[in-house]
N, C-alpha and C positions, 0 to 999 in steps of 0.2 A: 579551254574555250576562250576565244578572243572576243572582247566586247569593244564597242565603240568608245572613244574617249568621252569624258564628261561634256566637252564642247560639242560633240557630235550627237549626243543623245537628244531625242525628241521627247518632249513632255506634253502629255495631253491635259485636258482641263482638270482632271482629278489629281494631277501631280504624279501619275504613274508613268514610269519610263516604258516606252514602246520600242521594240526591236523587231526586225524581220531577218530571217536567215538569208545569207547570200550563198548561193551554191557555187560549185566549181565552174559551172558553165558561164557565170558572170565574171570570172577572172580571165582577163585577156592573156594569151600566150606571150604578148609583148610586155606584160607587166613584169615587175621585178620577180614576183613569185613564179611566174611562168618561165622566165629565163633561168632561174635557179634550178628548175626541174626540166631543163632542156626543151621547154616549149610544150611538153606533153604533161597534162595534169590528169591524174586518175581521181575522179570524184570520190571514189570509195576510200581513198587514202587520206582525204582531207577532213579535218574536224569541221564542224559547223562554225561559220564565222557570222557574227551578228552585226548588223548595221541599223541605223535609225529607221523606223517605219514612218512613212509620210502620214500626216494626220488627215482624216477624211473630212470633206466639206459637208455641210448640211445639204440634204436633198431638197430641191425646190419643187413644190407641187405645180402641176401643169394647169395654167389658167384655162377656163372654158373656151375663151376665144382662140387660144392656140390650138386646142384639141379640134375645134370646129374647122379651123383653117386647114389643118393637116388632113382631116377627113374630106373636106371640100376639094382639095387639090390632089387627093389620092396619094399623099406622101407619108402616111402613117407607118407603112412598112419600112420605108427608107429611114425614117426617124428612129424607129425601134432598132434598126440594124446598126446605128451609130453607137460608139462606146458610151458608157455611162457618163464619163466626164464631159463629153461633148453635149449630150442631151441636157445635163445639169447646167452647163455653162450657158447654153442657149436660153434656157428658162430663166436663169438668174439675170442674164443680160437684158432680156425683154422686160422682165418684171421690175428691174431697177430704174427703168425710164419713168420720169415724172409726168411727162406729157403724153397724151394719147397718140398724138401724131408721131412721136418718137417710138412708141411701142409698135405702131403699125409699120413704120419704116424698118425697124429691127426684125419684125415678124416677116416682112417681105424679103429681107435679106436671107433669113434662115430658110424660107421656103425655096428661094432661088438656089441657094447652096445645096440644099437637099436634092433638088431636081438635077443640078449639075453632077453631083455625086463625088467630085474630086476636090471640093473646096470646103474648108472649115474656117470660119471667121476671117474670110478673105485671104487665107493661106492655102497653098497646095496641100492636099491630104489624099491619102489612098489607104485602102484597107490592107491589112496584113493577109498574105495568102499562105 
């Protein structure tokens, strides 16, 4: 079994090393390992390879004014359809504003992006199909 080097290991708060398995599908046939095997990798022939696992962020609770705005604009379903990281990022971003005016401006941007459907934090985004 191949493990990530000490420099690549991720350590969580308790000091425990976190690893996630990397499957054969994540190895490109253009990688050195893929070229050695003629570009064809049989997943069953590979041992599990471990790489660092990303640490999870704290989940932010949804403020009441955000919930009310989603209901009022009929965007709750579109909000729930977004990936967890996007929903969490929006809530953290809105809640981190110190002024009420800034919170409202950020909430308006989130609602607009949800309504458009192909934008996340002013970047082009589309769902995986």
